[in-house]
C-alpha positions in Angstrom: -17.0 133.4 108.0 -13.2 134.6 107.3 -12.4 136.9 104.9 -10.2 135.1 102.2 -6.9 136.7 101.6 -4.6 136.6 98.3 -1.5 138.8 98.0 2.2 138.4 96.2 5.1 139.8 98.1 8.1 140.5 95.3 11.4 142.0 96.2 14.8 141.8 94.4 14.0 138.4 92.8 12.2 136.9 95.4 8.8 135.9 95.0 5.9 134.6 97.7 2.5 134.2 96.4 -0.1 133.5 99.2 -3.9 132.6 99.1 -5.8 131.9 102.6 -7.8 133.7 105.4 -6.8 136.3 107.2 -5.1 134.8 110.2 -2.9 132.4 107.9 -1.8 135.7 106.3 -0.7 137.4 108.9 1.4 134.5 109.9 2.7 134.1 106.4 3.4 138.1 106.3 5.0 137.8 109.8 7.3 134.6 108.8 8.5 136.2 105.4 9.2 139.6 107.1 11.3 138.0 109.5 13.2 135.8 106.9 13.4 139.3 104.9 14.9 140.8 107.8 17.3 137.7 109.0 18.7 138.3 105.0 19.0 142.0 105.7 21.3 141.4 108.8 23.8 139.3 107.2 27.2 140.9 106.6 27.6 142.7 102.9 23.7 142.0 102.4 21.4 144.7 101.7 17.6 144.7 100.4 16.8 148.2 98.3 13.0 148.6 98.1 11.6 151.1 95.1 8.8 153.7 95.5 7.9 156.0 98.0 5.4 153.5 100.3 6.6 152.7 103.6 8.8 149.8 103.9 6.6 147.9 105.5 4.0 147.8 103.2 6.6 147.3 100.3 8.0 144.2 102.3 4.3 142.9 102.6 3.7 143.4 99.1 -0.3 143.3 99.9 -2.6 143.0 97.0 -6.6 143.0 97.1 -8.3 140.8 98.9 -10.8 138.9 97.6 -13.6 140.6 99.0 -12.9 143.4 97.0 -11.1 146.2 99.0 -10.5 148.6 96.8 -6.8 149.4 96.3 -6.2 149.1 99.7 -4.1 146.1 101.2 -5.8 143.3 102.8 -3.9 143.5 106.0 -3.3 147.1 106.2 -2.9 148.5 109.9 -3.1 144.9 111.0 -0.3 143.3 113.5 0.8 141.3 110.3 1.7 144.9 108.8 3.6 146.3 111.7 5.6 142.9 112.2 7.7 143.5 109.4 9.9 146.5 111.0 13.8 146.6 110.4 15.6 144.9 112.9 17.5 146.7 115.7 20.7 146.9 115.5 22.7 145.2 118.1 25.1 146.8 120.7 28.6 145.3 120.5 29.1 142.5 123.2 31.7 143.5 126.0 34.7 141.5 126.1 34.6 137.7 127.2 36.0 136.4 130.6 38.7 134.6 129.0 39.8 138.0 126.8 40.0 140.0 130.4 41.8 137.3 132.0 44.5 137.4 129.0 44.7 140.7 129.4 45.5 140.2 133.1 48.2 137.9 132.5 49.5 140.5 129.7 49.5 143.3 132.5 51.5 141.2 134.6 48.9 140.9 137.1 49.8 136.7 137.1 53.3 137.5 138.4 52.1 136.2 141.9 49.9 133.6 142.5 46.3 134.3 142.6 43.2 132.6 143.5 39.5 132.6 141.7 38.2 135.2 144.4 41.4 137.4 143.9 40.8 137.4 140.0 36.8 138.2 140.4 38.1 140.9 142.9 40.8 142.6 140.1 37.9 142.0 137.2 35.4 143.8 139.5 38.0 147.0 140.0 37.9 147.3 136.6 34.5 147.4 136.1 33.5 143.6 134.9 31.6 141.7 137.6 31.8 138.0 137.3 31.3 135.4 139.7 33.9 132.6 140.3 31.8 130.4 138.1 32.2 132.6 135.1 35.8 132.5 135.5 36.3 129.2 136.2 36.3 127.8 132.6 38.3 130.3 131.1 41.2 129.7 133.8 40.8 126.1 132.5 41.2 126.5 129.2 44.0 129.4 129.6 45.7 126.6 131.7 45.3 124.0 129.1 46.6 126.4 126.8 49.7 126.7 128.9 49.3 130.5 129.4 48.8 130.3 133.3 49.3 127.5 135.7 47.5 126.4 138.4 48.4 124.6 141.7 45.7 123.2 144.4 46.3 124.7 147.7 45.2 123.2 150.8 43.3 120.5 148.9 40.1 122.4 147.7 41.1 125.9 145.8 43.3 126.5 142.8 46.2 129.4 142.7 46.9 130.5 139.2 50.3 132.0 138.3 51.6 132.9 134.7 53.6 130.2 133.2 56.8 130.8 132.4 58.2 132.0 128.9 54.6 133.4 128.2 
C-alpha cells in the first residue's frame, strides 16, 4: 500500500495544495518546481525565499505526511526534492550565420563575386564552421533585402556580390 502524502507549497503569493500517493506527489513537486524555475528565469523576475532551510525544501514546502512522519518532509531525500534545483544559466549563443555574412558584407568581402563555397571557407577562417546548407537561407534573405545580389553561373551555382548602394 502506497503512503499518502499531503503538502502545501507557498512562495510569495503562490500556493499549491496536494494530497495523494507518493508517486503523484513526486510528479507534482517536480512540475511545480519546473514552473517556478521557469518563472524565476524570466527577465526581471526573481523569487525570494525566507529562512535558512535549503531552497529545495522551501520550494517543495513539504509538510508532514499522513503516516505521522514527525516534522520531516514526506519526500526528503527523494528524487522530487532534488529535482527542484535552480536552472542553469544559459551560455550566450554565438552569432547567426546571417549576422556573420552581414559582417562580411560590411568588411567588403563581397566586392568581388563569391560562391557559397568561398563564403563557407571565409567563415571557417574566422572560426565559424558552417556547411553550404546553413548559409543558403541567410544568403537568400540578404538577396531579398537587396543587400547582396546573386547571379547564377554555369546553370548550377550562384555567385554573390554586394548590391550597389549598400
